[in-house]
C-alpha angles and dihedrals in degrees: 000000000000114000128192115183120188124202141162100070122132148127115303137161126251111282094028127119134231134184117213121201131202116196113200127199131183090006110172118243086237090071103108104177140020122214142186121220132177137205125200122198111285094005137103120261106264136199118255109168143337137200126196109226093218111060098000097252109172135193131183139201113247091253091058102041113115094009107055129055126194119204142157139222103204093188089060096036087232134139120203136200114198109198120193133178092022119195134189091264088067091065107121145104108281121215132190119210140181123223136187110187141004135039107345090207093063126080091222091067093065122087100179128051138180125224094252138239126243119240116188121182118192123204 
């Protein structure tokens, strides 16, 4: 059974940094890209960043560009999301996900999801 386990969330102040990790196990070879999404209270789950596992192509939502960096450590089967210059609008549960086909910016393209890690940014 595929497992994605996020960690690294917490309570920080505006301007601080956090690095989220997503440890993947038993991920099928058919998984083509890994993404991070987030969901704030009362809002839809939204795309944050994606990385293609072959070639390392990355893409970010506008809110993440210039502040967040997605990366992988293939030896550790781990995906990271480095988040800098955090602000209260970044407060959300952050999820990592694995996708095989389709639009990597859409939730529906992802077959595998972690349980999420809470990030809270105080002003």
